[in-house]
VMD Tcl script that builds the backbone (N, CA, C; Angstrom):
set m [mol new atoms 225]
animate dup $m
set s [atomselect $m all]
$s set {name element resname resid chain x y z} {
  {N N MET 1 A 6.354 6.507 20.891}
  {CA C MET 1 A 5.339 5.309 20.437}
  {C C MET 1 A 4.470 5.695 19.488}
  {N N ILE 2 A 4.290 4.259 18.533}
  {CA C ILE 2 A 3.013 4.011 17.763}
  {C C ILE 2 A 1.982 5.186 17.988}
  {N N ASN 3 A 1.238 5.273 17.062}
  {CA C ASN 3 A -0.743 5.964 17.577}
  {C C ASN 3 A -1.210 4.669 16.346}
  {N N CYS 4 A -2.545 6.006 16.434}
  {CA C CYS 4 A -3.625 4.746 16.102}
  {C C CYS 4 A -3.267 5.123 14.509}
  {N N GLN 5 A -2.934 5.760 13.686}
  {CA C GLN 5 A -3.277 7.219 12.584}
  {C C GLN 5 A -1.997 5.896 11.858}
  {N N ALA 6 A -0.633 5.714 12.851}
  {CA C ALA 6 A 0.691 5.632 11.937}
  {C C ALA 6 A 0.397 4.207 11.666}
  {N N VAL 7 A -0.933 3.925 12.627}
  {CA C VAL 7 A -0.732 1.809 12.011}
  {C C VAL 7 A -2.239 2.051 10.837}
  {N N LEU 8 A -2.095 2.910 10.990}
  {CA C LEU 8 A -3.473 3.031 9.577}
  {C C LEU 8 A -2.978 3.313 8.692}
  {N N ARG 9 A -2.062 4.173 8.373}
  {CA C ARG 9 A -1.722 4.470 7.455}
  {C C ARG 9 A -0.367 3.071 7.385}
  {N N ASN 10 A 0.409 2.287 7.895}
  {CA C ASN 10 A 0.383 1.796 7.217}
  {C C ASN 10 A 0.607 0.134 7.749}
  {N N LEU 11 A -0.030 0.093 7.665}
  {CA C LEU 11 A -1.569 -1.744 8.126}
  {C C LEU 11 A -1.068 -2.298 6.956}
  {N N PHE 12 A -0.829 -1.937 5.972}
  {CA C PHE 12 A -0.418 -3.375 4.748}
  {C C PHE 12 A 0.767 -3.430 4.408}
  {N N GLU 13 A 1.392 -2.560 4.896}
  {CA C GLU 13 A 3.293 -2.793 4.843}
  {C C GLU 13 A 3.873 -4.039 6.096}
  {N N LEU 14 A 2.866 -3.709 7.468}
  {CA C LEU 14 A 2.853 -4.683 8.483}
  {C C LEU 14 A 2.568 -6.217 7.896}
  {N N LEU 15 A 1.477 -6.216 7.700}
  {CA C LEU 15 A 0.778 -6.886 7.560}
  {C C LEU 15 A 1.569 -7.993 6.642}
  {N N ASP 16 A 2.334 -6.974 5.127}
  {CA C ASP 16 A 3.630 -7.758 3.945}
  {C C ASP 16 A 4.921 -7.812 3.995}
  {N N ASN 17 A 4.933 -7.290 6.094}
  {CA C ASN 17 A 6.341 -7.903 6.381}
  {C C ASN 17 A 7.307 -6.771 5.845}
  {N N GLU 18 A 7.235 -6.185 5.413}
  {CA C GLU 18 A 7.871 -4.577 5.478}
  {C C GLU 18 A 8.493 -3.956 5.813}
  {N N PHE 19 A 8.899 -3.855 7.060}
  {CA C PHE 19 A 9.044 -3.193 8.737}
  {C C PHE 19 A 10.199 -4.057 8.951}
  {N N GLY 20 A 11.323 -3.679 9.190}
  {CA C GLY 20 A 12.485 -3.675 10.105}
  {C C GLY 20 A 11.672 -4.278 10.779}
  {N N LYS 21 A 12.403 -4.894 11.997}
  {CA C LYS 21 A 11.852 -5.603 13.782}
  {C C LYS 21 A 11.947 -4.529 14.537}
  {N N THR 22 A 12.821 -3.435 14.165}
  {CA C THR 22 A 12.767 -1.987 15.709}
  {C C THR 22 A 10.842 -2.138 14.622}
  {N N ASN 23 A 10.533 -1.794 13.509}
  {CA C ASN 23 A 9.647 -0.370 13.845}
  {C C ASN 23 A 8.546 -1.959 13.770}
  {N N ALA 24 A 8.425 -2.815 13.590}
  {CA C ALA 24 A 7.809 -4.232 13.444}
  {C C ALA 24 A 7.302 -4.392 14.944}
  {N N ASP 25 A 8.120 -4.012 15.645}
  {CA C ASP 25 A 8.187 -3.976 17.224}
  {C C ASP 25 A 7.357 -3.134 18.059}
  {N N GLU 26 A 7.491 -2.109 17.397}
  {CA C GLU 26 A 6.864 -0.707 18.074}
  {C C GLU 26 A 5.297 -1.376 17.675}
  {N N PHE 27 A 5.358 -1.561 16.164}
  {CA C PHE 27 A 3.102 -1.241 15.778}
  {C C PHE 27 A 2.825 -3.021 16.649}
  {N N GLU 28 A 3.812 -3.593 17.152}
  {CA C GLU 28 A 3.773 -4.767 17.944}
  {C C GLU 28 A 3.346 -4.351 19.483}
  {N N LYS 29 A 3.839 -3.855 19.783}
  {CA C LYS 29 A 3.534 -2.667 21.364}
  {C C LYS 29 A 2.366 -1.850 21.460}
  {N N HIS 30 A 2.025 -0.992 20.262}
  {CA C HIS 30 A 0.428 -0.568 19.979}
  {C C HIS 30 A -0.372 -1.554 20.325}
  {N N LEU 31 A -0.400 -2.458 19.165}
  {CA C LEU 31 A -1.213 -3.306 19.483}
  {C C LEU 31 A -1.991 -4.214 20.293}
  {N N ALA 32 A -0.991 -4.263 21.627}
  {CA C ALA 32 A -1.311 -5.243 22.214}
  {C C ALA 32 A -1.725 -3.843 23.699}
  {N N LEU 33 A -1.993 -2.791 23.189}
  {CA C LEU 33 A -2.345 -1.977 23.865}
  {C C LEU 33 A -4.082 -1.067 23.005}
  {N N CYS 34 A -3.987 -1.664 22.599}
  {CA C CYS 34 A -4.776 -0.698 21.046}
  {C C CYS 34 A -5.703 -1.837 20.488}
  {N N ARG 35 A -7.358 -2.007 21.575}
  {CA C ARG 35 A -7.685 -3.196 21.036}
  {C C ARG 35 A -8.487 -2.946 19.559}
  {N N LYS 36 A -9.020 -1.632 19.186}
  {CA C LYS 36 A -8.933 -1.127 18.305}
  {C C LYS 36 A -8.387 -1.764 17.090}
  {N N CYS 37 A -6.912 -1.221 16.848}
  {CA C CYS 37 A -6.095 -1.415 15.667}
  {C C CYS 37 A -5.953 -2.219 15.851}
  {N N CYS 38 A -5.962 -3.060 16.853}
  {CA C CYS 38 A -5.312 -4.932 16.790}
  {C C CYS 38 A -6.936 -5.972 16.474}
  {N N ASP 39 A -8.084 -4.964 16.726}
  {CA C ASP 39 A -9.205 -5.770 15.855}
  {C C ASP 39 A -9.022 -5.723 14.507}
  {N N ARG 40 A -8.534 -4.313 13.808}
  {CA C ARG 40 A -8.694 -4.307 12.264}
  {C C ARG 40 A -7.249 -4.596 11.477}
  {N N VAL 41 A -6.464 -5.286 12.336}
  {CA C VAL 41 A -5.187 -5.905 11.320}
  {C C VAL 41 A -5.998 -7.077 11.714}
  {N N GLU 42 A -6.670 -7.837 13.269}
  {CA C GLU 42 A -6.937 -9.476 11.886}
  {C C GLU 42 A -7.492 -9.653 11.026}
  {N N PHE 43 A -9.042 -8.077 11.269}
  {CA C PHE 43 A -9.654 -7.935 9.988}
  {C C PHE 43 A -9.354 -8.577 8.685}
  {N N HIS 44 A -8.407 -7.384 8.746}
  {CA C HIS 44 A -7.861 -7.415 7.690}
  {C C HIS 44 A -6.643 -8.771 7.371}
  {N N LYS 45 A -5.843 -9.763 8.568}
  {CA C LYS 45 A -5.085 -10.881 8.137}
  {C C LYS 45 A -6.449 -11.944 8.129}
  {N N ALA 46 A -7.143 -11.985 8.477}
  {CA C ALA 46 A -8.122 -12.794 8.456}
  {C C ALA 46 A -9.048 -12.656 6.681}
  {N N ALA 47 A -9.172 -11.757 6.383}
  {CA C ALA 47 A -9.262 -11.021 4.572}
  {C C ALA 47 A -8.630 -12.010 3.774}
  {N N ARG 48 A -7.569 -11.230 4.157}
  {CA C ARG 48 A -6.549 -11.899 3.152}
  {C C ARG 48 A -6.325 -13.917 3.464}
  {N N ASN 49 A -6.327 -13.647 4.399}
  {CA C ASN 49 A -5.992 -15.253 4.837}
  {C C ASN 49 A -7.528 -16.314 3.755}
  {N N ARG 50 A -9.112 -15.572 3.757}
  {CA C ARG 50 A -10.246 -16.345 3.143}
  {C C ARG 50 A -9.757 -16.286 1.382}
  {N N LEU 51 A -9.087 -14.662 1.033}
  {CA C LEU 51 A -8.513 -14.656 0.088}
  {C C LEU 51 A -7.927 -15.776 -0.501}
  {N N ARG 52 A -7.029 -16.082 0.184}
  {CA C ARG 52 A -5.898 -16.574 -0.150}
  {C C ARG 52 A -6.495 -18.232 -0.373}
  {N N GLN 53 A -7.419 -18.989 0.432}
  {CA C GLN 53 A -8.064 -19.971 0.883}
  {C C GLN 53 A -8.887 -20.183 -0.931}
  {N N LYS 54 A -9.508 -19.102 -1.096}
  {CA C LYS 54 A -11.083 -19.187 -1.994}
  {C C LYS 54 A -9.822 -19.299 -3.523}
  {N N ALA 55 A -8.526 -18.129 -3.603}
  {CA C ALA 55 A -8.191 -18.878 -4.988}
  {C C ALA 55 A -6.890 -19.897 -5.058}
  {N N GLY 56 A -6.318 -20.123 -4.025}
  {CA C GLY 56 A -5.830 -21.060 -3.500}
  {C C GLY 56 A -4.339 -20.550 -4.052}
  {N N ALA 57 A -3.645 -18.831 -3.952}
  {CA C ALA 57 A -2.601 -18.345 -4.290}
  {C C ALA 57 A -2.574 -17.259 -3.306}
  {N N ALA 58 A -1.921 -16.716 -3.422}
  {CA C ALA 58 A -1.168 -14.932 -2.839}
  {C C ALA 58 A -2.477 -14.043 -3.544}
  {N N PRO 59 A -2.549 -13.435 -3.262}
  {CA C PRO 59 A -3.437 -12.312 -3.870}
  {C C PRO 59 A -2.652 -11.191 -4.914}
  {N N PRO 60 A -3.500 -11.113 -5.944}
  {CA C PRO 60 A -2.172 -10.542 -7.095}
  {C C PRO 60 A -1.760 -9.174 -6.889}
  {N N ASP 61 A -0.577 -8.661 -7.526}
  {CA C ASP 61 A -0.181 -7.714 -7.468}
  {C C ASP 61 A -1.134 -6.057 -7.051}
  {N N GLY 62 A -2.251 -6.412 -7.566}
  {CA C GLY 62 A -2.945 -4.570 -7.438}
  {C C GLY 62 A -3.843 -4.905 -6.682}
  {N N PHE 63 A -3.468 -6.311 -5.884}
  {CA C PHE 63 A -4.440 -6.577 -4.639}
  {C C PHE 63 A -4.521 -5.764 -3.055}
  {N N LYS 64 A -2.857 -4.909 -3.067}
  {CA C LYS 64 A -2.691 -4.325 -2.243}
  {C C LYS 64 A -3.394 -2.439 -2.235}
  {N N GLY 65 A -3.378 -2.423 -3.683}
  {CA C GLY 65 A -3.991 -0.762 -3.932}
  {C C GLY 65 A -5.632 -0.862 -3.603}
  {N N LEU 66 A -6.037 -2.082 -3.714}
  {CA C LEU 66 A -7.569 -1.901 -3.806}
  {C C LEU 66 A -7.838 -2.304 -2.074}
  {N N GLU 67 A -6.847 -2.301 -1.540}
  {CA C GLU 67 A -6.972 -2.747 0.053}
  {C C GLU 67 A -6.976 -1.596 0.836}
  {N N LYS 68 A -6.176 -1.201 0.300}
  {CA C LYS 68 A -5.858 0.608 0.699}
  {C C LYS 68 A -7.532 1.853 0.505}
  {N N VAL 69 A -7.587 1.310 -0.758}
  {CA C VAL 69 A -9.036 1.641 -0.683}
  {C C VAL 69 A -10.366 1.555 -0.055}
  {N N LEU 70 A -9.983 0.232 -0.285}
  {CA C LEU 70 A -11.628 -0.440 0.671}
  {C C LEU 70 A -11.238 -0.149 2.959}
  {N N ALA 71 A -9.795 0.315 2.787}
  {CA C ALA 71 A -9.418 -0.006 4.439}
  {C C ALA 71 A -10.581 1.126 5.140}
  {N N PRO 72 A -10.540 2.658 4.890}
  {CA C PRO 72 A -12.093 2.699 5.329}
  {C C PRO 72 A -13.118 2.574 6.161}
  {N N PHE 73 A -13.721 1.329 4.880}
  {CA C PHE 73 A -14.484 0.914 5.145}
  {C C PHE 73 A -15.087 -0.156 6.690}
  {N N GLY 74 A -12.918 -0.936 6.684}
  {CA C GLY 74 A -13.052 -2.006 7.908}
  {C C GLY 74 A -14.114 -2.676 8.077}
  {N N LYS 75 A -14.629 -2.654 9.274}
  {CA C LYS 75 A -15.116 -4.198 9.164}
  {C C LYS 75 A -16.763 -4.260 8.770}
}
mol reanalyze $m
mol bondsrecalc $m
mol representation Tube
mol addrep $m
């Protein structure tokens, strides 16, 4: 089973749907059991949606790198 470190390490790949179904299912199982990871994923999803609404488009290519830099600061 996937642990919290794996979720954090792969958070943006998960949000970008860059995993196969098997790996995504493992992440979903962990998120169903871990409130902390679930909250973090939901925070980042909401932030991306808000940015898309404000910008009217998908975040620029370099944004993924910026998210990784800012991720430790969480909520």
